[in-house]
Phi, psi and omega in degrees: 000137177244135179241132175249150178238132174232121181242145178230154178290148178106151178288180183302331183268005185284163176300318182298314180295319179297321180293314179295322179302312182294323181289323176293322176299318181298316180290324178297317179295322179296318179295320181295324180287322188267343182230098183301130177081004181296130184242104180222131179238152176217154179220162180231144183223134175276128179233092182065241182266014182230161173240130181246130177255126177255126180245119183252129178254117182263003184273179176289169185299333184289354176265354184299317182298318178299316181294318180299319179294324178293318177295322177300318179295319180297314182292320178297318177300317179300314182299315184289334181263337183244300188287314186299313177300319179296320181292317178300315179298319180295317180299317181295313188275329185260313181282319182257358170065027174269088188258355173291124185305320180295316179295314183296322178295319178298315181294321176300320179299317177296319182297315180292327176297318178294319180298322186262005178283116184295338180266358181284159176289339180280151181288143177289171183304312184292321178294319179298315181298316181296316182294318178296314181300319180294319179295319180290322177300321177295324178298317181291346178296327182240002178226147177254348181234143182217121171268110191302312182295320178294322180300312182286336178287319189252337184253356180232044181296323181297318180292323176299321178292323176299317179297321180296315179295324179295317178298319178300318177296318180298321178296318177301316179296318180298314181294320177297319180293322177298316178298318180297315180297319179296321179294317178298317178300320179295315178295320179296320178296318180299319178297320185293331184265352182277143170277132180302136179259335174226158184282316188214139172228133172264127175256114183259113178275095190274338183206182184306318184229025183235148182221159167230147178243128178237150175279186184295342179264003179087012179265151177306135185290130174250140184221151177281188179306137181299137177305137183299322179295320178296320178303318180292320180295322187250034185288358178237036178304123185233002182206166178298323178299316179298322180296321178298316180299313182296322179295316179294324176297323182291313184280344175045064181290149175291326178217142177240126174252120183259123179254113183209151173257001182228068186292349182265001179293153184302317183296325179292318177298322178297313179301318180294322179294321184287313189263349172044239188291345178285345185255135177237135176270124179297133182271002177124065180282175181296328178298318177295320182293333179287338183101169190297324184281333183258018186295134172214112184299147182285147174014000000 
């Protein structure tokens, strides 16, 4: 018989003990379903400020590998549901000093988005869980006892550093988004206080990142010298999309009709945020159906 020990901080009634208890039950049930006759028992004991789980394997040695992998999955699951969120929160509030609850929650949201982004350089949830489980199973090959918090503190320093860099990236994303929102609010305010200079402008989204502007009669839009205030607002125009926004701010149309086949693109969302009720998305006029080169707005 082989006995393994897994200990977590907190008494028998703690959140940590309850989480580990449920995960061990889940793995035990999984073993019973997938391995007929598998005989494994476990018990839990409170020892001061900790809870220790004893797992006894009554089977032959050839079942040891299966059990170690199951314990690895349970501990990895525990880490991802208990330790990792606490560690991310600690890094945000203690290392980077974002202690305002609203700010810290936003940054955590960015961090989890990065963690679970399949195109990110960071591993997704399932990949992280699999790698951790495999590493912990290897640990159980030569050890019978594991203190979960100590293991992740001293044996997973590289992963802790990965999380720190990820949080740093999340903060950068958060700050960039804050700047963007503030800029959108400024442009929206500028639109709200301007008196319309023309009645109607058609914005033709001709390609992924290209636009044409037509007046209400379908002619290319002509404009006077750009408003000085708009120049100050848009003094860092860096793309064709930004130029379109600055042009619309200058002519201050009473209504903007946007013709696009890709309404979910970022630039389209930006235009809708800035011009709000002044902007209408074309639902499919004859000009749109003709294609970008043959566009002619209706009546």
